[in-house]
N, C-alpha and C positions, 0 to 999 in steps of 0.2 A: 344548234351551235352552242358550245359552251364558251363562256368568257374566261380568259386567263387573267389571274390577278397580276397586277404589275409587280414584277420581281424587285424593281428598284425601290418602290415604296415599302415593301416588306422588309428589305434589307436596311433601309433607313430607320424603320421602327425598331428593329432588333438592335441596331447600333445605339439608338437612343436609350433603350432599356439597359443595355450593357453599361453605357456611360453613367446613367443614373445610379445603377447598382454600385459601380466603382466609387462614385462620389459619396454615396451613403456609407459604404464600407470605410473609406478613408475618414469620413466625418466621425464615425463611431470610434475608430481607433484614436483620433485626435481628442475626442471627449474623454475617453478612458485615461489617456495620459494626463490631461488637465485635471481630471477628478483625483487621480493618484497624487499629483502635486498638491492639490488643495487639501487632501486628507493629511498629508505629511505636514503641511503648514498648520492645519488645525491642531494636530497632535502636539506640535512644538508650542503653539500658543496656549494650549490647555496645560502643558507642563509648566510654562512660565507663569500662568495664572495661579497654579497651585503653589508655586514657590512664593509668589507675592502674597498669597493668602496666608501662608505660614509666617511670613515676615509681619503681616498685619496682626496675626494672633499673638506673636511674640511682643510686639509693641503695645498691644492692648493689655497684655499681662503686665508689662512694665508700668503702664499707666495705672493699673489697678493696684500695684504693689504700694503699700504705704511708705512714705518717705520718713525713715528713721535712721539712726546712726549706723545700723548694720547695712542698710541699703546704700547709704552714702559711701561707706567704706568699700563695699563690693564694687560699686561703679568706679570708684577711684582706682581700685586695684586692677579692674579690667582695662583701664586707660593707662596703666603703667605707673601710677603714683605709689608712694610708699610713706611710711611713718618716719618721723625723725629718728636717726640712729638705727634704722632697720636695715638689715642686709638681706637682699633677695638673691637666692640661688636659682639659676636656670640650668637645666640639664638638656643637652642636645643629643643625648644618647638615643639611638634608634631612629633618627631622622635622616 
């Protein structure tokens, strides 16, 4: 006599494997979406870091520039100051 395998146990095992496969598939997709979001965030932070490094380099250059009359005049002009009796012309052509 040959013994028959229980059909119900075999069906439960197959269903368990299918559920595990579906769970793993959904987990991988979720991880891919999370990884893409993190990459985009990393790229934005790298760009921001490069901008801040450019600002630091500019400030270090300003610190290294000797303070003389030309430097003081240039900074004053950047901030909108003028010499006495000086007329400043501003052109808004092309803006």
